[in-house]
C-alpha positions in Angstrom: 0.0 0.0 0.0 1.4 3.4 -0.9 1.6 6.3 1.5 -1.3 8.1 -0.4 -3.5 5.0 -0.1 -2.8 4.7 3.6 -3.6 8.4 4.1 -6.9 8.0 2.2 -7.8 4.9 4.2 -7.1 6.7 7.6 -9.0 9.9 6.7 -12.5 10.1 8.2 -15.3 9.8 5.7 -17.2 13.1 5.2 -20.7 13.1 6.4 -23.4 12.3 3.9 -25.3 15.5 4.6 -25.4 18.3 7.1 -28.7 19.2 8.6 -28.7 22.5 6.8 -28.0 20.8 3.4 -31.1 18.6 4.0 -33.3 21.6 4.8 -32.0 23.6 1.8 -32.5 20.6 -0.5 -36.1 20.2 0.7 -36.7 23.9 0.1 -40.2 25.2 -0.1 -41.7 21.9 1.0 -40.3 22.6 4.4 -42.8 24.2 6.8 -40.7 24.4 10.0 -37.2 23.5 10.9 -35.8 23.0 14.5 -33.6 25.7 15.9 -30.6 23.4 16.0 -30.1 21.2 12.9 -27.5 18.3 13.3 -24.1 19.2 11.9 -23.6 15.7 10.4 -26.0 13.2 9.0 -24.6 9.7 8.3 -27.4 8.2 6.3 -31.0 8.3 5.0 -33.8 5.8 5.6 -37.6 5.4 5.7 -37.5 2.1 7.5 -37.4 2.4 11.3 -36.2 -1.2 11.6 -32.9 -0.3 10.0 -32.3 3.2 11.3 -28.8 3.9 12.6 -27.2 6.5 14.7 -27.0 9.9 13.1 -29.4 9.2 10.2 -32.3 11.2 8.9 -35.6 9.3 9.0 -38.4 10.1 6.5 -41.9 9.3 7.7 -43.4 8.1 4.4 -47.1 7.2 4.2 -47.6 4.0 2.3 -50.6 1.8 1.4 -50.2 -0.5 4.4 -48.0 1.5 6.8 -47.6 5.1 7.8 -44.0 6.0 8.8 -45.3 8.6 11.2 -46.2 5.7 13.6 -42.5 5.0 13.9 -41.0 8.4 14.2 -40.5 8.4 18.0 -39.0 4.9 17.9 -36.5 6.0 15.1 -35.4 9.0 17.1 -35.0 7.0 20.3 -32.9 4.5 18.3 -30.5 7.4 17.4 -31.8 9.1 14.3 -30.4 12.6 14.2 -33.5 14.1 12.5 -36.9 13.0 11.4 -38.8 14.5 8.4 -42.6 14.5 9.1 -45.8 16.0 7.8 -48.0 15.4 10.8 -46.0 15.9 14.0 -47.5 15.3 17.5 -46.2 16.0 20.9 -44.6 12.6 21.4 -42.6 13.1 18.2 -41.5 16.6 19.2 -40.4 15.3 22.6 -38.4 12.4 21.0 -36.0 14.6 18.9 -35.6 17.2 16.2 -38.2 17.3 13.5 -38.2 18.8 10.0 -41.8 19.5 9.3 -42.9 19.4 5.6 -46.0 19.4 3.6 -45.2 16.1 1.8 -42.5 13.7 3.1 -42.2 11.7 -0.2 -41.7 14.9 -2.1 -39.1 16.0 0.5 -37.2 12.7 -0.1 -37.5 13.2 -3.9 -36.0 16.6 -3.5 -33.1 15.3 -1.4 -32.5 12.7 -4.1 -32.4 15.5 -6.7 -29.9 17.5 -4.7 -27.7 14.4 -4.4 -27.8 13.9 -8.1 -27.1 17.6 -8.7 -24.0 17.6 -6.5 -22.4 14.3 -7.6 -19.5 13.9 -10.0 -20.3 10.2 -10.3 -21.2 8.5 -13.6 -24.7 7.3 -13.2 -25.8 4.0 -14.7 -29.6 3.3 -14.9 -30.9 -0.3 -15.2 -34.3 -1.5 -16.1 -35.8 -4.6 -17.7 -38.5 -7.2 -17.3 -36.0 -9.7 -15.9 -32.4 -9.5 -14.8 -32.3 -5.9 -13.6 -31.5 -6.6 -9.9 -28.8 -9.2 -10.8 -27.3 -6.8 -13.4 -27.3 -4.0 -10.8 -25.5 -6.2 -8.4 -23.0 -7.3 -11.0 -22.3 -3.7 -12.0 -21.9 -2.8 -8.3 -19.3 -5.5 -7.9 -17.5 -5.0 -11.2 -17.3 -1.2 -11.1 -16.1 -1.3 -7.5 -12.9 -2.8 -8.9 -12.2 0.5 -10.7 -13.8 3.1 -8.5 -16.0 3.9 -5.5 -19.4 2.5 -6.5 -22.8 3.2 -5.0 -25.9 1.2 -5.7 -29.3 0.5 -4.2 -29.7 -2.2 -1.5 -32.3 -4.9 -2.2 -34.6 -3.9 -5.0 -35.2 -0.2 -4.2 -36.4 0.6 -7.7 -39.7 2.5 -7.4 -40.8 6.0 -6.7 -39.7 5.6 -3.1 -36.5 3.5 -3.7 -34.9 5.6 -6.5 -34.9 8.9 -4.6 -33.7 7.0 -1.5 -30.8 5.5 -3.4 -29.8 8.9 -4.8 -30.1 10.5 -1.4 -27.8 7.9 0.1 -25.1 8.4 -2.6 -21.8 9.3 -0.9 -20.2 12.6 -2.0 -17.1 10.8 -3.2 -18.8 8.2 -5.4 -17.2 7.5 -8.8 -20.2 5.4 -10.1 -23.8 5.1 -9.1 -26.0 2.2 -10.2 -29.7 3.0 -10.1 -32.3 0.2 -10.7 -35.7 1.3 -12.1 -38.8 -0.8 -12.0 -42.4 -0.2 -13.1 -45.9 -1.4 -12.8 -47.6 1.1 -15.2 -46.7 3.3 -18.2 -44.9 6.5 -17.3 -43.2 5.3 -14.2 -39.8 4.7 -15.7 -40.0 8.2 -17.4 -40.4 9.8 -13.9 -37.5 7.8 -12.4 -35.1 8.4 -15.2 -35.7 12.1 -15.1 -34.7 12.0 -11.5 -31.6 9.8 -12.0 -30.4 11.4 -15.2 -28.2 8.5 -16.2 -25.0 8.7 -18.3 -25.6 5.1 -19.3 -29.0 3.5 -19.6 -29.5 -0.3 -19.8 -32.5 -2.4 -20.8 -31.8 -6.0 -19.9 -34.8 -7.7 -21.4 -38.4 -7.3 -22.5 -40.7 -10.1 -21.2 -44.3 -10.7 -20.1 -43.8 -9.2 -16.6 -46.8 -6.9 -15.7 -48.3 -7.6 -19.1 -51.7 -7.2 -17.6 -51.0 -3.4 -17.2 -49.5 -3.0 -20.7 -51.5 -5.3 -23.0 -48.6 -6.5 -25.1 -44.9 -7.1 -25.3 -44.7 -4.0 -27.6 -46.3 -1.9 -24.8 -43.8 -3.2 -22.3 -40.9 -2.4 -24.7 -42.3 1.1 -25.1 -42.4 1.6 -21.3 -38.9 0.2 -20.8 -37.6 2.5 -23.5 -38.7 5.5 -21.3 -35.4 5.1 -19.5 -33.6 6.7 -22.5 -35.6 9.9 -22.2 -33.6 10.8 -19.1 -30.1 10.3 -20.6 -27.6 13.0 -20.0 -26.1 14.8 -23.0 -23.6 12.4 -24.5 -25.3 9.5 -22.8 -25.0 5.8 -24.0 -27.9 3.4 -24.5 -27.3 -0.3 -23.9 -29.9 -2.6 -25.4 -30.4 -6.4 -25.5 -30.5 -7.1 -29.2 -32.2 -10.4 -28.5 -35.1 -8.8 -26.7 -38.6 -8.7 -28.4 -39.1 -5.3 -30.1 -35.4 -4.4 -29.7 -35.9 -2.2 -32.8 -38.4 -0.1 -30.8 -35.8 0.2 -28.0 -33.2 1.3 -30.5 -35.6 3.8 -32.1 -36.4 5.3 -28.7 -32.7 5.6 -27.9 -32.1 7.5 -31.1 -35.1 9.7 -30.5 -33.6 10.6 -27.1 -30.4 11.6 -28.9 -28.2 8.9 -27.3 -24.6 9.7 -28.3 -24.0 5.9 -28.7 -26.0 2.7 -28.8 -24.3 -0.5 -27.7 -26.1 -3.8 -28.3 -25.5 -7.1 -26.6 -26.8 -10.6 -27.2 -26.2 -13.6 -29.4 -26.7 -12.0 -32.8 -23.7 -11.8 -35.1 -24.0 -8.0 -35.3 -24.2 -7.4 -31.5 -21.5 -5.1 -30.2 -21.0 -7.4 -27.2 -21.7 -10.9 -28.3 -22.1 -14.1 -26.4 -20.1 -16.9 -27.9 -20.4 -19.6 -25.3 -21.6 -20.0 -21.7 -20.8 -23.2 -19.8 -22.5 -23.6 -16.4 -20.9 -25.4 -13.5 -22.5 -26.0 -10.1 -21.5 -22.6 -8.6 -20.4 -20.6 -11.7 -20.6 -20.0 -15.4 -17.7 -19.7 -17.7 -18.3 -17.1 -20.4 -16.6 -16.5 -23.8 -17.7 -13.2 -25.4 -16.7 -10.8 -28.1 -16.5 -7.1 -27.2 -16.3 -4.9 -30.2 -14.4 -7.7 -32.1 -12.1 -8.6 -29.2 -12.3 -12.1 -27.6 -12.9 -12.1 -23.8 -13.2 -15.1 -21.4 -14.2 -14.9 -17.8 -16.0 -16.6 -15.0 -19.0 -15.5 -13.0 -19.6 -16.8 -9.5 -23.2 -18.0 -10.1 -24.5 -20.4 -12.8 -26.8 -19.9 -15.8 -26.9 -18.8 -19.3 -29.2 -15.9 -18.3 -26.5 -14.8 -15.9 -24.0 -14.7 -18.8 -26.4 -12.5 -20.7 -26.6 -10.1 -17.8 -22.9 -10.0 -17.7 -22.8 -8.8 -21.4 -24.7 -5.7 -20.3 -22.0 -5.2 -17.6 -19.2 -5.4 -20.2 -21.1 -3.0 -22.4 -21.4 -0.5 -19.5 -17.7 -0.9 -18.9 -17.0 0.0 -22.5 -19.3 3.0 -22.3 -17.6 4.3 -19.2 -14.0 3.6 -20.5 -13.5 1.3 -17.5 -10.8 -1.3 -17.3 -12.5 -4.3 -18.9 -10.0 -6.8 -17.5 -10.6 -5.6 -14.0 -14.3 -5.7 -14.5 -14.3 -9.2 -15.8 -12.0 -10.5 -13.1 -14.3 -9.0 -10.4 -17.3 -11.1 -11.6 -15.8 -14.3 -10.4 -16.8 -13.1 -6.9 -20.5 -12.5 -7.9 -22.9 -14.2 -5.5 -26.7 -14.6 -6.1 -28.9 -12.0 -4.6 -31.4 -13.4 -2.1 -34.0 -15.5 -3.9 -32.3 -15.3 -7.2 -30.2 -18.5 -7.5 -28.9 -19.3 -4.0 -28.0 -23.0 -3.6 -28.4 -24.9 -0.4 -27.4 -28.5 0.4 -29.9 -29.9 2.8 -29.8 -33.1 4.9 -32.6 -35.4 3.9 -34.3 -37.6 6.4 -33.0 -40.7 4.7 -29.4 -39.6 5.2 -28.8 -38.3 1.7 -28.6 -34.7 0.4 -31.1 -32.5 -1.2 -29.9 -29.7 -3.5 -32.3 -26.7 -3.2 -32.2 -24.0 -5.9 -33.8 -20.8 -4.5 -35.3 -18.8 -7.3 -38.2 -17.6 -5.0 -37.9 -13.8 -5.3 -40.2 -13.2 -8.2 -41.4 -14.7 -11.5 -42.7 -14.1 -15.0 -42.6 -16.5 -17.9 -39.1 -15.5 -19.1 -37.5 -15.8 -15.6 -39.4 -19.0 -15.0 -37.8 -20.5 -18.2 -34.4 -19.3 -17.1 -34.8 -21.0 -13.7 -36.0 -24.2 -15.4 -32.8 -24.0 -17.4 -30.8 -24.0 -14.2 -32.8 -27.0 -12.9 -32.0 -28.8 -16.2 -28.3 -28.3 -15.7 -28.3 -29.7 -12.2 -27.8 -33.4 -12.0 -29.7 -35.3 -9.3 -27.7 -37.9 -7.3 -28.4 -41.6 -7.5 -32.1 -42.2 -7.0 -32.9 -38.5 -7.0 -35.3 -36.5 -9.1 -35.6 -33.0 -10.7 -38.5 -31.3 -8.9 -40.0 -28.0 -9.8 -41.9 -26.2 -7.0 -43.8 -23.4 -8.7 -46.1 -20.6 -7.5 -48.4 -18.3 -9.5 -46.9 -15.8 -11.8 -48.9 -12.7 -11.1 -49.9 -9.5 -13.0 -50.2 -11.3 -16.4 -53.8 -10.2 -17.0 -56.1 -12.2 -19.1 -53.2 -14.2 -20.6 -52.3 -15.6 -17.2 -53.9 -19.1 -17.5 -52.5 -19.6 -21.0 -49.0 -18.4 -20.1 -48.9 -20.8 -17.1 -50.1 -23.8 -19.1 -47.6 -23.0 -21.8 -44.7 -23.8 -19.4 -45.6 -27.5 -19.7 -43.2 -28.0 -22.6 -40.5 -26.1 -20.7 -40.8 -28.5 -17.8 -40.5 -31.5 -20.1 -37.5 -30.0 -21.9 -35.8 -29.4 -18.5 -36.2 -33.1 -17.6 -38.5 -32.3 -14.6 -39.7 -35.5 -12.9 -42.2 -33.9 -10.5 -44.1 -30.7 -10.4 -45.4 -29.3 -7.1 -47.6 -26.3 -7.7 -49.3 -23.6 -5.6 -52.0 -21.1 -6.5 -55.0 -21.0 -8.8 -53.0 -20.0 -11.9 -50.5 -22.8 -11.4 -53.4 -25.2 -11.5 -53.5 -24.6 -15.3 -49.9 -25.8 -15.6 -50.5 -28.7 -13.2 -53.3 -29.9 -15.5 -51.2 -29.4 -18.6 -48.3 -31.7 -17.6 -48.4 -35.5 -17.9 -50.0 -37.3 -15.1 -46.8 -38.9 -14.0 -45.2 -35.5 -13.5 -47.9 -34.3 -11.1 -46.6 -34.3 -7.5 -49.2 -32.2 -5.8 -51.2 -28.9 -6.2 -52.4 -26.8 -3.4 -54.2 -23.4 -3.2 -51.3 -21.7 -1.4 -47.6 -22.2 -0.8 -48.3 -22.6 2.9 -50.7 -25.5 2.2 -48.0 -27.2 0.0 -45.2 -27.0 2.5 -46.0 -30.1 4.6 -46.7 -32.2 1.5 -43.3 -31.2 0.1 -41.4 -32.0 3.2 -42.8 -35.5 3.1 -42.1 -36.0 -0.6 -38.4 -35.0 -0.7 -35.7 -37.5 -0.4 -31.9 -37.8 -0.8 -30.5 -37.1 -4.3 -33.3 -34.7 -5.3 -32.7 -31.4 -6.9 -35.5 -29.0 -6.0 -36.1 -25.6 -7.6 -38.6 -23.1 -6.0 -40.0 -20.1 -7.9 -43.0 -17.9 -8.0 -44.1 -14.2 -7.8 -43.6 -12.4 -4.6 -47.4 -12.5 -3.9 -47.3 -16.3 -4.2 -45.1 -16.4 -1.1 -42.6 -19.0 -2.2 -39.8 -17.5 -0.2 -41.3 -18.6 3.1 -41.6 -22.1 1.7 -37.8 -22.1 1.0 -37.2 -20.9 4.5 -39.5 -23.7 5.9 -37.6 -26.4 3.9 -34.2 -25.1 5.1 -35.4 -25.1 8.7 -37.0 -28.5 8.5 -34.1 -30.4 6.8 -31.1 -28.4 8.0 -27.8 -27.9 6.2 -26.0 -31.0 5.0 -22.7 -29.4 5.7 -21.3 -26.9 8.3 -20.9 -24.3 5.5 -24.0 -24.1 3.2 -23.8 -22.8 -0.4 -25.5 -19.6 0.5 -25.1 -16.9 -2.1 
């Protein structure tokens, strides 16, 4: 380590905000500020469960919860300041309050101020599938070449994007902002807030098709991300995606200075040549603007390799060290519910391999997960078992899209299907009788049946939309069987 590096390491990190900076950023939304604002604020949150000492807590009113109910608790836990719209005497007694007319608008303005002051290169990521994994890959890879900030979890909506921006350190070199949507126009609002230098669309698939009517409508909504590009910005587009021509046209209309495509097509700027999955990784060979590149990613799957192509394209757009970026990807681990692998101890003394894909689902991500199941070899006497919950927000096409997965299960070599939810009943009826394990109305009702059915040698993949509650089923299986080794394969 050089003397300069040692000096930088020992220097105290600057505060994220001062109290006065927060008040000034919120501006006219502020109705009343305390006489004494904190000199240093270390973080920003709207979740009282995670509040830390010195942070500012925003009391956001949601559909199910009102953050004002937790203001006093947050201040007692050490929050330096709370931003509220309806203070009461208990809150005032608990600590300093910044009173505003609209707490969500106040958070949005703080995010805008963070974006205005930063010198970081901002990368925006959206897509029907793969956006969170791509965001995590970018965070890991770009950290090899500079200080990189990114959202935790999937903070990608009208709350999460301003929060991610507001949390951006002053000294960040890169910021990765994930953007999700449930309706037309939502990406447009988020990208105007984030103003990315690089905007990525990972894929166009049937996710939320009930709100958009068609894949073309989804592509149009995803293309909104390009409307917020900074001057000289770069658009990165999956050339294999449905209606990629619409994405390219939207990027040109937004006056993107450069368009980089990735995929399997011969004319893709970043082209996948080969992807060979192993149990815990995938080895990738790609071509980046005519140059051959080989690297390993620390989680398996061809879809993971495709996400990595978007990362390489972003590195090219940012003039980042491509070798360092590729090398960093070997340490990639699956985000929770997106490919974690667990070896469980079966009651008969053998091992069960559990593939946790429980975070969310649409037809495209379901097929990718079935591809992982196909690549996993059961041990002697074991079976490939798919445990699937309803894919939600598919509109009138839902029953047909579920039943259509029957061929994908056959092609993946699935021996047994355990299904939960009314929509998954359509798939359960569509598969051959010998593949039908059990169907139940809910994942909770399926849990005990599944515990009894599993045996040593089985490979089990669990997937479904968040509303199908497949993640608690994964947790129940892990708790019931226990880890087969002292060190599980957690991602």
